[in-house]
C-alpha positions in Angstrom: 109.6 -8.5 174.3 109.6 -6.9 170.9 112.9 -8.4 169.8 113.8 -11.9 171.1 117.1 -13.7 170.2 117.5 -17.1 171.7 120.6 -19.3 171.7 121.8 -18.0 168.4 124.8 -19.8 166.8 126.6 -18.8 163.6 129.9 -20.3 162.4 131.7 -19.5 159.2 133.5 -22.2 157.3 136.9 -21.3 158.8 137.6 -20.1 162.3 135.7 -20.2 165.6 132.0 -19.5 166.0 131.1 -15.8 165.3 128.1 -16.1 167.6 128.1 -18.9 170.2 124.8 -19.3 172.0 123.8 -15.6 172.1 120.5 -14.7 173.8 119.2 -11.1 174.0 115.8 -9.5 174.3 115.0 -5.8 173.8 111.6 -4.4 174.6 109.7 -1.5 173.2 110.9 1.8 174.5 114.3 0.4 175.5 117.8 1.3 174.4 120.0 -1.8 174.5 123.7 -1.5 173.9 126.0 -4.0 172.3 129.6 -3.5 173.3 132.7 -5.4 172.3 136.0 -5.3 170.4 136.3 -5.6 166.7 135.7 -9.2 165.6 133.5 -10.0 168.7 130.5 -11.0 166.6 128.4 -7.9 166.8 128.1 -7.3 163.0 127.3 -11.0 162.5 124.5 -10.8 165.0 123.0 -7.7 163.3 123.2 -9.2 159.9 121.1 -12.2 161.1 118.5 -9.9 162.7 117.9 -8.0 159.5 118.0 -11.2 157.3 121.3 -10.8 155.6 122.7 -14.0 157.1 121.0 -17.2 158.3 122.0 -18.6 161.7 123.1 -22.2 162.1 120.8 -22.6 165.0 118.7 -20.6 167.4 115.8 -18.2 166.8 115.1 -14.5 166.2 111.6 -13.2 166.7 110.2 -9.7 166.2 106.7 -9.1 167.5 106.6 -12.9 168.1 107.3 -13.6 164.4 110.2 -15.9 163.4 112.3 -13.6 161.1 114.8 -16.4 160.3 111.9 -18.0 158.4 110.4 -14.7 157.3 113.4 -12.3 156.5 111.1 -10.0 154.6 109.3 -9.2 157.9 112.6 -8.3 159.5 113.3 -5.8 156.7 109.9 -4.3 157.0 110.0 -3.9 160.7 113.7 -2.9 161.2 115.3 0.4 160.3 119.1 0.2 160.2 122.1 2.6 160.2 125.1 0.7 159.0 128.6 1.4 160.3 129.8 2.0 156.8 128.9 5.2 155.1 125.7 5.1 153.0 126.1 5.8 149.2 124.3 9.1 148.8 126.6 10.8 146.3 123.9 11.5 143.8 121.4 12.9 146.3 121.2 15.9 148.6 121.0 15.3 152.3 117.3 16.1 152.3 116.6 14.0 149.2 118.3 11.0 150.8 116.3 11.2 154.0 113.0 11.7 152.2 113.7 8.9 149.7 114.2 6.3 152.5 111.2 7.6 154.4 108.9 7.1 151.4 110.4 3.7 150.7 109.5 2.8 154.2 105.9 3.8 153.6 105.8 7.3 155.0 103.4 9.8 153.5 105.3 12.3 151.4 104.4 15.5 153.2 104.9 14.0 156.7 108.2 12.5 155.7 109.5 15.9 154.4 108.3 17.6 157.6 110.1 15.0 159.8 113.2 15.1 157.6 113.5 18.9 158.0 112.8 18.6 161.7 115.7 16.1 162.1 118.0 18.3 160.0 117.3 21.3 162.2 117.5 19.5 165.5 120.9 18.0 164.5 122.1 21.4 163.3 123.1 20.4 159.8 120.7 22.9 158.1 123.5 24.5 156.0 124.0 21.1 154.3 120.3 20.4 153.5 120.7 20.9 149.8 124.3 19.9 149.4 125.1 16.8 147.4 126.2 13.8 149.3 129.5 13.6 147.6 130.4 17.1 149.0 129.5 16.3 152.6 132.1 15.6 155.3 132.2 12.1 157.0 130.5 13.5 160.1 127.6 15.1 158.2 127.1 11.9 156.1 126.9 9.9 159.4 124.2 12.3 160.7 122.3 12.0 157.4 122.5 8.2 157.7 121.0 8.4 161.2 118.2 10.6 159.9 117.5 8.0 157.1 117.0 5.4 159.8 115.0 7.7 162.1 112.7 9.5 159.7 110.2 6.6 159.6 111.6 4.3 162.3 110.9 0.6 162.4 109.7 -1.3 165.4 113.3 -2.2 165.9 116.0 0.5 165.1 119.5 -0.8 164.8 122.3 1.8 165.0 125.8 0.6 164.3 128.4 3.2 165.6 126.1 6.1 165.0 128.4 8.8 166.5 131.6 7.9 164.6 133.2 11.0 163.0 130.7 13.4 164.7 131.8 16.4 166.7 131.1 16.5 170.4 128.2 19.1 170.2 126.3 17.2 167.6 127.0 13.9 169.4 124.9 15.2 172.3 122.1 16.3 170.0 122.2 12.8 168.3 121.9 11.0 171.7 118.8 13.1 172.4 117.2 11.9 169.1 118.2 8.3 169.9 116.3 8.7 173.2 113.3 10.0 171.4 113.3 6.9 169.2 112.9 4.8 172.2 110.3 7.1 173.8 108.3 6.8 170.6 108.0 3.0 171.2 110.9 1.6 169.1 113.3 -1.0 170.5 116.7 0.6 169.9 119.7 -1.8 169.4 122.8 0.4 169.7 126.3 -0.9 168.7 129.1 1.2 169.9 132.8 1.3 171.0 132.2 4.5 173.0 131.7 2.9 176.4 131.6 6.2 178.3 128.8 7.6 176.1 126.9 4.3 176.2 126.8 4.4 179.9 124.8 7.6 179.8 122.2 6.5 177.3 121.5 2.8 177.4 119.0 1.1 179.7 120.7 -2.3 179.5 123.7 -3.6 177.6 125.6 -6.8 176.7 129.4 -7.1 176.3 130.3 -9.6 173.6 133.7 -11.0 173.0 134.8 -13.9 170.8 131.1 -14.7 170.0 130.1 -15.0 173.6 128.1 -12.7 175.8 130.5 -12.2 178.8 128.3 -9.7 180.7 124.8 -8.3 180.5 122.7 -6.0 182.6 122.5 -2.3 183.5 125.6 -0.2 183.7 125.4 -0.4 187.5 125.0 -4.1 187.5 128.1 -4.6 185.3 130.2 -2.3 187.4 129.3 -4.3 190.4 130.2 -3.5 194.0 133.2 -1.1 193.7 132.2 1.6 196.2 135.6 1.8 197.6 137.5 1.7 194.3 138.5 4.8 192.4 139.5 5.1 188.7 142.9 6.6 187.8 143.4 7.8 184.2 146.7 9.3 183.1 147.3 10.9 179.7 151.0 10.3 178.9 153.2 12.6 176.9 153.9 11.4 173.3 156.4 8.5 173.3 156.5 8.5 177.1 156.6 5.2 179.0 155.8 4.4 182.6 158.6 2.2 183.7 157.0 0.9 187.0 153.6 0.9 188.6 153.2 1.5 192.4 151.8 -1.4 194.4 148.8 0.7 195.3 147.5 0.6 191.7 145.7 -2.5 190.3 144.3 -3.6 186.9 146.5 -1.1 185.0 145.9 -1.1 181.3 147.6 1.1 178.7 146.7 2.0 175.1 148.3 4.6 173.0 148.7 7.5 175.5 146.1 6.4 178.1 146.8 4.5 181.3 143.7 3.4 183.2 143.9 1.7 186.6 142.1 1.1 189.9 143.0 2.6 193.2 141.6 1.9 196.7 140.2 5.0 198.4 142.7 4.8 201.2 145.6 4.9 198.7 144.4 7.9 196.7 146.7 10.5 198.2 149.8 8.4 197.6 148.8 7.7 194.0 148.2 11.4 193.4 151.7 12.2 194.6 153.1 9.5 192.2 151.0 11.0 189.3 152.3 14.5 190.1 155.9 13.2 189.9 155.1 11.7 186.5 153.9 15.1 185.3 156.9 17.0 186.8 159.2 14.6 185.0 157.6 15.1 181.7 156.0 11.6 181.5 152.4 12.5 182.1 150.5 15.3 180.5 147.5 15.2 182.9 145.9 12.8 185.4 142.4 12.3 186.7 141.0 10.3 189.7 137.2 9.7 190.0 134.5 7.1 190.4 134.7 3.9 188.4 132.8 3.8 185.1 131.4 1.3 182.7 134.7 1.5 180.8 136.4 0.0 183.8 134.0 -2.9 183.9 134.5 -3.4 180.1 138.3 -3.6 180.6 137.9 -6.0 183.5 135.7 -8.3 181.3 137.5 -8.0 177.9 140.9 -7.6 179.4 142.1 -4.9 177.0 141.6 -1.3 176.0 143.0 -1.2 172.4 139.7 -1.4 170.5 137.7 1.1 172.5 136.9 4.6 171.4 137.6 7.6 173.5 135.5 10.8 173.5 138.1 12.6 171.4 136.7 13.2 167.9 137.2 15.4 164.9 135.5 18.7 164.9 134.3 18.9 161.3 130.9 17.3 162.1 
């Protein structure tokens, strides 16, 4: 395995353990997802991989080298896109990407060619020579991804790479993430977007309160739910569902979303109930389909409030 994390423990002076015995391995060519609510311990884990924090116990190895003892090696072999926006106010988009590529040891001409290629493929050409201070949040997020991808490390860590990005460019970005893995990097992807993660990751781990509470492929985490259907209802603003029919189980609500499970034999009755909600001005729309990774996530974590839906701003 290219990245090996074994029984990692990290505890701050106050509060519970941020990481409590985490073990994860990611191989070359693999996209591995880290899912979990805010405060689950994902950022703490990443900071230890790249040498910004030291674990209390456990080990982290990249290419068999202990990066806890050799944090410089981690910084040399990892490229990282942080969740927070990178400070590129004094640079154009192209300059920022080229600068990082050359810092990472890329040859100037090759770095420029790769930077231009990424800009074109992610459809932000019109902002190539715009100063960072004048870019929208979505474009800055794409530029930050390009900075991590222009000369990728053996391990590429992407923390919420699609935040603030419009749906079209999200799809383009996922294509480039796949290419990073195909080129031989081990990609560690941190995201709240469970529905999108299901389509791109090879394996994933769900972290909550410092523990890994589930790990495997999306199919393995969903388990044997062949006779279970997923119901999703979008409620009208301020609307409240006063009672849930007995045919519905594992109902969870957040903002205007209600997500629940329905046995196949009860689908027709539940559809009639959903139709009634719409006719009475309680529901805006409803959808019944196969269960998803999001359903498995809800079952493991027990809540929906910290997850991101696929609805995003359209300003790139």
